[in-house]
Steps between C-alpha positions, in 0.01 A plus 500: 500500500848430369792724587722565205831669450560874470192607692247300297211316657217353300191293564498155350128505422370585156365848437138554397578741215302783662600839627804546720594777742853611585591646835832649607608499863794731574672460834831622633686190390316370193247551224256218443261453209194281555258391230157370593192377318155653555443253785825630662682174435873575473637396161835678477741665739840658452716706731814706501705499816682832490816382681533177302383619158597868493796518735683716247326796669707439814192446713468295817156374603362697206635840601800729511587684819675817609502459879653840576194671345242237602432429133364166384398491135468288190601577141188553287686348203522174697121487525467567127736214422307279742172563314661399171657193660174384661319541167772307319486219756122480469536481121765227532260316731242494220271790588288605204489876554213537253277337765590760766196726543608694807815610680534621858777581739560517872790632701481412866818687586463856384758707321490819298562530127541850358382532140656763276318737268588269208350188662152523352632525144751221558231272641270578209771389253627179661630239258437142617809377316737711713583473871315738734823618661630605159184698424423649842808470718680824414221745417172388658607560859621818664694293755662162425433356845187430702514562875396179670249465784795452739656833401551740792668784311214737583551468876612864515172613342300278738684654796425848365126425486511375860701800621274748321195368683676412826492120496411194291180465700393858422572447130284185516221681685487779240557298182384152601844349456852515632773586249614203293778441250271509198563842354789453259472847348845600624652295213267620230635700213289596203652410165 
């Protein structure tokens, strides 16, 4: 595999002309696009490092922070731009998108994205010649930021669950789990 500039990596072997499959891997600090053949042989790879490539969002290690509130979050628009950038880099690397027969995605570090009422219609009418952030960024989401897996802004709610049932152990006994910072509903507004 040869490492290229601007997040490009490509295999030096020739491609068999068959079907290809594109996978996206979203982590806290980057978005990677991998393209494999039916035999799972890697033929193209491109990545976007959020700090290096999209630092205009003011992020550090892929996130923004508000320590006084325990908030750690990422701008959804940044992820939209990253998808476009990965696709562009794959195209520049020579990927023939007409051969792509399947697309998948994985996000090992969870976050929450809040779709708006307009999202379904906006998604239905996407125009491949325009950037995703331009088409979705302002209207498709009811909140512009995604709470990150490190976010602790719901600690107050977690403490309330524990207090209501007497202890974290009692909450776990009754529900099967202690309270965790996964319920980001306190930021949700319906638009």
